Structures are given as C-alpha cells and as structure tokens.
N, C-alpha and C positions, 0 to 999 in steps of 0.2 A: 186798432192795435195800441200804439203808444198813446194815441189820443184818448182811448177808452181807459187806459191805465192811469193817465193823468186825471181824468174825471173821477175815477174810483178813489184815488188818493185824496182828492179834494173833498169827496163825500165823507171819507173816513175822518178827515180833520174837522169838517163842519160838525159832524156828530160828536166828536170828542170835545169841541169847544162850545157846544150848544148853550151851556149855562153862562158863558161869558157875554153878557148882554151888550157890552161896549164894542164887541168885535164883529167884523164882517169877513167871511172867508170867501175868497174868489179864486178863480182858475185863470192863470196866464196874465191877467192885468186887472187893475182896479184904480179908480180915482183916489186922490189923496183923501184921507179921512178928515171929517170935519172936527171942530174943536171938541175935545173930550172923548173922541172915539178912536178906534184902531182898526187896522186891516191885516189880514194874512193872505198873501198871494202865493198860490201853489203853481209850480212850473217844472216840467221835465226839461233839463237844460243840456243834457249830453247823453249819448248812447254809443256803444262800441261793441265790437265782437272780435274775439280772438281767432275765429275761423270763418271761412266762407261756407256756403252750403255744401254739405257732404252727403254722400250717399247714405251714411249711417244715421244722419240727423232726421229721423222720422219719429212721429208719435202715432200710436195706434189707438183706434176707437172701434173695438169689435173687428168687423171685416173691412173697416175704412182706415186709411192712413193719410197723414198730411206731412208736408215738409216744413220743418221749423227752423228758425234762426236763433241761436243762443245769443243773448245780449247782456251786457252790463250797462246800467243806466244810472244817472244822477238826477236828483230832484232837489230843488231849493225852495225853502219857505221864507219869503220876505215879509217880515213883520214891521208894521209902522204904528206909531202912537202919537196922536196930536194932543198936546197939553191943552187943557181948557182955557188957559191964558198964559201970559209970560211970567207970572209970579213964581217965586221959589217954591212955595207949597204946591202949586199946580204942576211944576216940573217934577218934583219929587214923587207926587202921586202918580203922574203918568209913567215915570220910570219904574215905579213899583208894579204898576199894572203890566207893563211890558215884560219885566222879569218874570212875573207870575205866568204870563202867557207862554213865554219860552219854556218855563219849567213844566207847565201842563202839557204842552206839545211834546216835549221830550219824553215825559213819563207816559203819555197816552200812546205814542208810537213805539214804545219799547215793549209792548205786549208780545207774548210768545207767538200769537197768531199773526201779528204783523211781521215779526222777525222771520218766521218761516214761510211767509207769503200767503198763507191760507186766508187771511182777512181780505185779500184783494179779489177773491172769487166773486163773480157776479152772476146774476140769474140767467143771462143769455146762454143758450146751450153751446154756442161756439164763440167765446169772447174774443179770440184773436191774440190772447196773451196768457202767460202763466208766470207768476212771480215765485221764485224759489227762496229768496232771502232779501231782507230790506232792513237797513239800520242807519243810525246817526253816525256821521263822520265827524262833524264839528259844529259849533255854534259860536257866533260872535254877537256882541251887543254894544251899540255905540254909547260912549260916555257923555256925549254932548248932543244937543239938538243940531240937526243939519242946518248950516247957515242959509242954504238956498230954499229949503222947504219948511224949516221950523219944526221938523218931525224928529222924534226919537225912533231909531230903527234897530232891528236885529235880523240876523240871517242864520238859518239852520240848513246845513248841507247833509243830504242823505244819499246813500248808495245802495243799489240793489242789483240783482241779476235774475234772469229767467229766460223765457222763450217768447217769440212773437211769430205770428203766421197770419195770412189773409183769412178772415172768417169765411166759413161755408165753402172752402175750397178743399175737397177731399178726393181721394181716388180709391177705387175698390181694390181689395186685396184678394188673391186666390185663397182657397181653402184647402187644407190638408184632409183628404178623405181616407187615406190609408198610408201606413208606414211599413216599410219592409227593410229589415236589417241585413247587411252583408258582413260576415265575420272575416276579417283579414288580419293576419299577423303583420305588425308594422315594425320596421320598414319592410316593404314587399321584397321577398327574395328574388334577385335578378342577377344574371350573369351575362357576360359579353364575350364573344369569340375572340376578339382582339381589342385590347384597351389602348393600343398605341397605333395611330394612323397618320398617313401622309395625305396631302391634298388629293381629293377625288376618290380615295379608297373607301370601301364599305365594310361593314361588319354587321353581324346579327346579334340581337339581344334576345335573351330568353327570360321570361317572367314566370314565376310560379303560378299555378292554376288558381282561379277564383270560381265561385259558383257561376255557371254559364248563362243564366237568365235572370231577369228582374221583372217585377210586376209592371206591365205597360198600361193597362186599362183596368178599371175596377168593374165597370158595367159596359159590356159583358166582360167577365174576367179573362184576361189575356196576358201572356208573358212575351217579353222581347229579349233581344240579345243584351247581355251585360258587356259594356265596352270600356276600354281604357282610353284616356285622353293623354296623348304623348306629345311633348314639345321639347325643343332644344333651348337650353339656357346658357348664355355666354355674355362676356363683357363687350363683345363687338356688336355692331349693328346687325339686324336680322338678315340683311342681304349677304353678310360675310359669314354667317353661321352655317353649320352643317344642317342637313334636313333629314326628316323621316319620310322616306318614299312609300312605306307600307300604309295600308288602310285608306280611309277616305278623309276628306277635309272636314274639320270641325267648325263650329260656329265662331271660333276665335282665330285670328290670323296666326299661322304657324302651328296650329294644333291639329294633330291627326287622330282619328278615331279608329281604334283597333278592336275588333271583336275578340272576346275572350275565348280561348280554345283549351281543350284538355288533351294531354295532362299538363302541357305548358303552352304559353302564348309567345309566339315568335314575331318579331318585327325588325326591320333593318334601319341602320343609320348610315348616311353617306356624308363624308367629310366635305367641306367646301372646296371649290375648284382651286383656290389659292390660299395658302397659309403663310402669311408674312413672317410670323415669329411663333415660337413654341407657346402653346397655351392649353388650358383645360376647358373643355365644354362638358355640360351636364345634360343628360337625358332625364327629364322629369316625367314620372309616370303618375297620373292622377286617375281616380275613378271618374268616368264621364257621367255627366248629368243627362237626363233624357233629352234635353234640348241641345246637346252637343257642346256643352261648356266644360271647363275643368272643374271637377268637384274636389273631393278630399285628396290631398297629396299622399300617395302610397309609398313612394321611394324615389331615389335618384341613382343614376349610374354615371361615374366620372370617366371621361375619355380624354387621353392625351393626344393633342395634335402637334405634329413635328413639322417644322418649316423645311422647305427644300423639296 
C-alpha cells in the first residue's frame, strides 16, 4: 500500500532524472554522496484520514468490492550535493547543479498525469492504492554548506490524497437479476383515529393501499406479500417509546412488518406505560425490503403524548 506508493514515486523521479549523471535517486535512505555527486532521497513522511472506515467507503470491480481508506499523505524529497572540493568555484558549481536538480524535479512532477494521480498506476492488477491528486507544497534550498557534513542541501515537500486498501482482499457482491417498480404517491396518505393519547392508550392508523404483492423469486417465478416496515421515532430511549403491536418483528430492533391490505392497511400504535411530560412521537412508515429491513421512507404520522 503506502510502501508500494513510495516505490512508485521513487521510480517516477528516477526516470525523470535519468539524464542527470551526477545524481543517485534512492528510497528512504542513502549514504552521503561522494565528492562531485548528489543524491535525492524519496520518503513518505506523513499520512492522515479525515474519516474512519465507513459503510459507504467501498470500491467496486465488477461483482467484487473492497473496503478502502481515504488518505492524505505527504512526501519529502531530500536533495544533497557534495562539492568536488572546498574551493569557491567548486561550491558555485555544486550549488548550480543543486538548483537545476530542484528545478527539474519540480517541473517533472508538475505534469498533468502526476497531478491527477494517473502516473502512479502500476502494472499489478490490485496495487493496494490509488492516487487522486499530487502536487508540490514548497521547496527550500540551503544557502551554505552544512557545517557538519559539508553538503549543500534542498528539500521539496509534496502533498497528495487518494485511497489505500490491502491488496487481493475482496468480497463478492450480489447481482441484480430483476427489477420491479412500485408506484407510490409520496408522502403516503395515512390517517390516525386519535392523534392525542395518554399513557397506555392505543389508536389505529390507516395507510392508503399499495400493490399487494412483489416479485419474490425469479426462477421459478413467484410473488410474495408486499409489506410495510413501521417503527416509532422519538427523542426518548427505545424503552420509553410507544410501540407498534401489530404485525411481526422485522430484522431491525423496534421495526414491525405489516402485510399490505386492500383497500387500506390498518395497524395499531400503543402509547408507553408512562409519559413524564408532553411530547410528540412519530410513526415512520417504510417500504419493507425482502429481508425485513426498512427500505424507502413512505411517510410519517405525528402523535401527541400527554403527561398524566
């Protein structure tokens, strides 16, 4: 992942500086250059992400998917030049070479394919990273030789962003073999017998009719009941909310599955056993998925709970 990215950046730079006979391009570390020679050391020095893994952060490859981590990263290019000797002409010559090295690096890595990340693509079918953007942040060049090493140095700082993932770790995705549409005017028309309730009281809700069945299996063709997924939404904890006693339990906590009926679908709401203060609860009506989850929100009904 990041290691392969660092290798690719090093390879891009080595290719760019191939005509600079005095230079050696290395990854991560290099010994000090000998007299008259220079080095460029490439290293990824930081990485961060603004978000943790999210359910939505997936990349798809046909029927396969992988979870990816969005990252911002920084890379530094440390340039060193060792003058051939300590004379003034040698120092000036070395500095000229160093400045030209920095210029060629900056120009070479400002190509559009580097900027948009496409130059970082490698031949491996699953590289473990993708670069979306890469560019120069700043560059600094020393004015004097370093007293401890006798080298002239420069530093280029780059920033990029993209995604990383473990290579060859994918999971199969289901395939859509058929699509069936259900036409529903939104919001779903729904009425309630009593909109104001006290603790423990019940009321009946009436939802307008929907098509009564949906495609259940393609082979052999079979249809099943169309269901609503109904739940109670409130600012209090689930234990303090009202409940939907009608229907059967859904796959999510607090969700009840109601078979659609004609001409209307009826289901009950029961207020909680205790109501400490006046508040509003909402009955949310979703189209149920075949596996008993909440699908598309069709509408809501507000109920006023009165304390006492």
